[in-house]
ZARO-628131 format. One record per residue (C-alpha): residue number from 0; residue in one letter; z, x, y. Coordinates in nm, 2 decimals. Layout:
BEGIN
[pt NUM a [Z X Y]]
...
***
This chain:
BEGIN
[pt 0 m [-16.21 -5.36 -4.44]]
[pt 1 a [-16.29 -5.00 -4.37]]
[pt 2 n [-16.02 -4.76 -4.31]]
[pt 3 y [-15.96 -4.62 -3.96]]
[pt 4 q [-16.11 -4.28 -3.91]]
[pt 5 l [-15.90 -4.02 -3.73]]
[pt 6 t [-15.98 -3.65 -3.68]]
[pt 7 v [-15.68 -3.41 -3.67]]
[pt 8 e [-15.63 -3.04 -3.65]]
[pt 9 e [-15.41 -2.81 -3.87]]
[pt 10 r [-15.15 -2.62 -3.67]]
[pt 11 t [-15.01 -2.27 -3.76]]
[pt 12 e [-14.70 -2.29 -3.53]]
[pt 13 t [-14.38 -2.48 -3.54]]
[pt 14 g [-14.07 -2.51 -3.32]]
[pt 15 k [-13.96 -2.70 -3.02]]
[pt 16 s [-14.14 -2.49 -2.77]]
[pt 17 y [-14.47 -2.53 -2.95]]
[pt 18 a [-14.40 -2.91 -2.97]]
[pt 19 r [-14.34 -2.93 -2.60]]
[pt 20 k [-14.67 -2.74 -2.54]]
[pt 21 l [-14.87 -2.99 -2.75]]
[pt 22 r [-14.72 -3.29 -2.58]]
[pt 23 a [-14.81 -3.14 -2.24]]
[pt 24 e [-15.17 -3.12 -2.38]]
[pt 25 g [-15.15 -3.49 -2.48]]
[pt 26 k [-15.09 -3.42 -2.84]]
[pt 27 i [-14.80 -3.45 -3.09]]
[pt 28 p [-14.70 -3.27 -3.41]]
[pt 29 a [-14.74 -3.44 -3.74]]
[pt 30 v [-14.70 -3.37 -4.11]]
[pt 31 i [-14.91 -3.49 -4.42]]
[pt 32 y [-14.72 -3.50 -4.75]]
[pt 33 g [-14.74 -3.67 -5.08]]
[pt 34 s [-15.00 -3.71 -5.37]]
[pt 35 g [-14.86 -3.41 -5.54]]
[pt 36 k [-14.98 -3.16 -5.27]]
[pt 37 a [-14.81 -2.92 -5.05]]
[pt 38 s [-14.72 -3.06 -4.70]]
[pt 39 t [-14.97 -2.99 -4.43]]
[pt 40 i [-14.87 -2.96 -4.07]]
[pt 41 i [-15.11 -3.10 -3.82]]
[pt 42 e [-15.15 -3.19 -3.46]]
[pt 43 v [-15.31 -3.51 -3.32]]
[pt 44 g [-15.41 -3.67 -2.99]]
[pt 45 v [-15.16 -3.93 -2.88]]
[pt 46 r [-15.42 -4.18 -2.75]]
[pt 47 d [-15.63 -4.14 -3.08]]
[pt 48 v [-15.33 -4.20 -3.30]]
[pt 49 e [-15.20 -4.50 -3.08]]
[pt 50 k [-15.54 -4.66 -3.14]]
[pt 51 a [-15.51 -4.60 -3.51]]
[pt 52 l [-15.17 -4.76 -3.52]]
[pt 53 a [-15.30 -5.06 -3.32]]
[pt 54 a [-15.59 -5.12 -3.55]]
[pt 55 h [-15.58 -5.38 -3.82]]
[pt 56 g [-15.51 -5.25 -4.17]]
[pt 57 s [-15.27 -5.00 -4.32]]
[pt 58 l [-15.49 -4.71 -4.44]]
[pt 59 i [-15.61 -4.41 -4.22]]
[pt 60 d [-15.87 -4.17 -4.32]]
[pt 61 l [-15.77 -3.83 -4.18]]
[pt 62 n [-16.05 -3.58 -4.13]]
[pt 63 v [-15.86 -3.24 -4.18]]
[pt 64 a [-16.10 -2.93 -4.14]]
[pt 65 g [-16.39 -3.15 -4.30]]
[pt 66 t [-16.18 -3.29 -4.58]]
[pt 67 k [-16.09 -3.66 -4.59]]
[pt 68 r [-15.74 -3.75 -4.68]]
[pt 69 t [-15.64 -4.12 -4.70]]
[pt 70 v [-15.28 -4.18 -4.58]]
[pt 71 l [-15.03 -4.43 -4.47]]
[pt 72 v [-14.80 -4.39 -4.17]]
[pt 73 k [-14.46 -4.33 -4.33]]
[pt 74 d [-14.24 -4.26 -4.04]]
[pt 75 m [-14.29 -4.23 -3.66]]
[pt 76 y [-14.06 -4.11 -3.39]]
[pt 77 r [-14.07 -4.23 -3.03]]
[pt 78 d [-13.88 -4.13 -2.73]]
[pt 79 p [-13.58 -4.36 -2.71]]
[pt 80 v [-13.62 -4.41 -2.33]]
[pt 81 r [-13.99 -4.39 -2.27]]
[pt 82 g [-14.12 -4.52 -2.59]]
[pt 83 t [-14.38 -4.25 -2.62]]
[pt 84 l [-14.48 -4.10 -2.96]]
[pt 85 r [-14.31 -3.77 -3.05]]
[pt 86 h [-14.39 -3.71 -3.42]]
[pt 87 l [-14.55 -3.87 -3.71]]
[pt 88 d [-14.51 -3.85 -4.09]]
[pt 89 f [-14.83 -3.94 -4.29]]
[pt 90 h [-14.80 -4.00 -4.66]]
[pt 91 e [-15.12 -3.92 -4.86]]
[pt 92 i [-15.19 -4.17 -5.14]]
[pt 93 d [-15.38 -4.19 -5.47]]
[pt 94 l [-15.63 -4.46 -5.43]]
[pt 95 t [-15.63 -4.52 -5.81]]
[pt 96 k [-15.25 -4.60 -5.83]]
[pt 97 k [-15.07 -4.90 -5.72]]
[pt 98 l [-14.80 -4.88 -5.45]]
[pt 99 e [-14.53 -5.09 -5.28]]
[pt 100 i [-14.59 -5.19 -4.94]]
[pt 101 v [-14.45 -5.45 -4.69]]
[pt 102 v [-14.70 -5.71 -4.56]]
[pt 103 p [-14.64 -5.97 -4.29]]
[pt 104 i [-14.65 -6.34 -4.36]]
[pt 105 r [-14.88 -6.54 -4.12]]
[pt 106 v [-14.84 -6.92 -4.08]]
[pt 107 v [-15.17 -7.12 -4.02]]
[pt 108 g [-15.26 -7.48 -4.00]]
[pt 109 e [-14.99 -7.60 -3.77]]
[pt 110 d [-15.23 -7.77 -3.54]]
[pt 111 s [-15.37 -7.96 -3.85]]
[pt 112 r [-15.04 -8.11 -3.96]]
[pt 113 a [-14.98 -8.48 -3.94]]
[pt 114 n [-14.82 -8.59 -3.60]]
[pt 115 d [-14.49 -8.66 -3.76]]
[pt 116 g [-14.26 -8.45 -3.54]]
[pt 117 g [-14.19 -8.20 -3.82]]
[pt 118 v [-14.08 -7.85 -3.72]]
[pt 119 v [-14.22 -7.55 -3.90]]
[pt 120 q [-13.93 -7.31 -3.97]]
[pt 121 t [-14.03 -6.96 -4.10]]
[pt 122 l [-13.77 -6.83 -4.33]]
[pt 123 l [-13.94 -6.51 -4.44]]
[pt 124 w [-14.15 -6.30 -4.21]]
[pt 125 e [-14.27 -6.03 -4.44]]
[pt 126 v [-14.29 -5.97 -4.81]]
[pt 127 a [-14.30 -5.66 -5.04]]
[pt 128 v [-14.60 -5.65 -5.26]]
[pt 129 l [-14.75 -5.42 -5.52]]
[pt 130 c [-15.13 -5.34 -5.53]]
[pt 131 l [-15.39 -5.08 -5.51]]
[pt 132 p [-15.42 -4.91 -5.17]]
[pt 133 t [-15.78 -5.06 -5.14]]
[pt 134 d [-15.64 -5.41 -5.19]]
[pt 135 i [-15.36 -5.41 -4.92]]
[pt 136 p [-15.40 -5.74 -4.73]]
[pt 137 e [-15.36 -5.74 -4.35]]
[pt 138 s [-15.12 -6.04 -4.40]]
[pt 139 i [-15.05 -6.32 -4.64]]
[pt 140 q [-15.14 -6.65 -4.49]]
[pt 141 v [-14.94 -6.96 -4.55]]
[pt 142 d [-15.13 -7.29 -4.47]]
[pt 143 v [-14.90 -7.58 -4.36]]
[pt 144 s [-15.16 -7.82 -4.28]]
[pt 145 n [-15.07 -8.04 -4.59]]
[pt 146 v [-14.69 -7.96 -4.60]]
[pt 147 e [-14.49 -8.28 -4.57]]
[pt 148 l [-14.16 -8.34 -4.38]]
[pt 149 d [-13.85 -8.18 -4.55]]
[pt 150 q [-14.08 -7.98 -4.78]]
[pt 151 t [-14.00 -7.61 -4.85]]
[pt 152 l [-14.26 -7.36 -4.97]]
[pt 153 t [-14.14 -7.07 -5.19]]
[pt 154 v [-14.28 -6.73 -5.29]]
[pt 155 a [-14.43 -6.91 -5.60]]
[pt 156 d [-14.64 -7.12 -5.37]]
[pt 157 l [-14.82 -6.83 -5.19]]
[pt 158 d [-15.18 -6.80 -5.23]]
[pt 159 l [-15.21 -6.42 -5.31]]
[pt 160 p [-15.53 -6.22 -5.27]]
[pt 161 s [-15.68 -6.08 -5.60]]
[pt 162 g [-15.48 -5.78 -5.73]]
[pt 163 v [-15.18 -5.84 -5.52]]
[pt 164 e [-14.83 -5.91 -5.68]]
[pt 165 v [-14.52 -6.02 -5.48]]
[pt 166 l [-14.21 -5.82 -5.56]]
[pt 167 l [-13.96 -6.12 -5.48]]
[pt 168 d [-13.82 -6.40 -5.70]]
[pt 169 g [-14.05 -6.70 -5.71]]
[pt 170 d [-13.77 -6.93 -5.58]]
[pt 171 e [-13.73 -6.74 -5.25]]
[pt 172 a [-13.79 -6.97 -4.96]]
[pt 173 v [-14.08 -6.88 -4.73]]
[pt 174 l [-14.08 -7.17 -4.48]]
[pt 175 k [-13.97 -7.53 -4.44]]
[pt 176 v [-14.10 -7.83 -4.24]]
[pt 177 a [-13.78 -7.97 -4.09]]
[pt 178 i [-13.70 -8.31 -4.00]]
[pt 179 p [-13.63 -8.32 -3.62]]
[pt 180 a [-13.28 -8.42 -3.52]]
[pt 181 a [-13.25 -8.80 -3.42]]
[pt 182 v [-13.11 -8.87 -3.08]]
[pt 183 d [-12.87 -9.17 -3.09]]
[pt 184 l [-12.95 -9.33 -2.75]]
[pt 185 g [-12.74 -9.64 -2.84]]
[pt 186 a [-12.43 -9.42 -2.84]]
[pt 187 e [-12.51 -9.28 -2.50]]
[pt 188 d [-12.55 -9.64 -2.36]]
[pt 189 e [-12.22 -9.74 -2.49]]
[pt 190 e [-12.04 -9.44 -2.33]]
[pt 191 a [-12.21 -9.52 -2.00]]
[pt 192 e [-12.09 -9.88 -2.02]]
[pt 193 e [-11.74 -9.78 -2.10]]
[pt 194 g [-11.74 -9.55 -1.80]]
[pt 195 e [-11.85 -9.83 -1.56]]
[pt 196 e [-11.59 -10.06 -1.70]]
[pt 197 g [-11.33 -9.80 -1.65]]
[pt 198 e [-11.40 -9.75 -1.29]]
[pt 199 a [-11.34 -10.11 -1.18]]
[pt 200 p [-10.97 -10.12 -1.22]]
[pt 201 a [-10.94 -9.79 -1.02]]
[pt 202 a [-11.13 -9.96 -0.73]]
[pt 203 e [-10.91 -10.26 -0.74]]
[pt 204 a [-10.59 -10.05 -0.72]]
[pt 205 t [-10.73 -9.87 -0.42]]
[pt 206 e [-10.79 -10.19 -0.24]]
[pt 207 s [-10.43 -10.32 -0.31]]
[pt 208 e [-10.29 -9.99 -0.17]]
[pt 209 e [-10.49 -10.04 0.15]]
[pt 210 e [-10.37 -10.39 0.19]]
***
């Protein structure tokens, strides 16, 4: 999948007053660092960067003064009340070196499972992997269509894309198809019968008092 393309501008000023000025113009301050280079301070349009964050995939190609710099979003800061973006940290990466990154786990095939009443319980929602930046998967899919009742899938059972290594013990549980709890209707019937039988003497005592 192609990286998201985002054009940004270098900035020469810093400080709270300049940051307020940028936000009034629909922009926010940001920083690019990493890959053995000096940090670069930039400014970016809020709408543009929100689209980049919403796009599938982890890598973004920043166009800075005609130069392409491939980055990951390392940190983002939002207004605690409004939720609006206030600042971003981009980490520039070397495309030839493997990196550690957290990838979500996506469960598929639930509609294809046998109609046995089993409940799919996800125990691990994301997993840390090691791979080249160009091999980062959007997610790691776990197909449960053939998973049986009371069966647990572990990290060792994951079908990993080529070039991707999971940084977790193979015995770590990913999900389980649980057996639904049985409802003992017989016990409920017995309690109901006992309640009905217990009401009869009370009725008789009332009639005796009235006489």
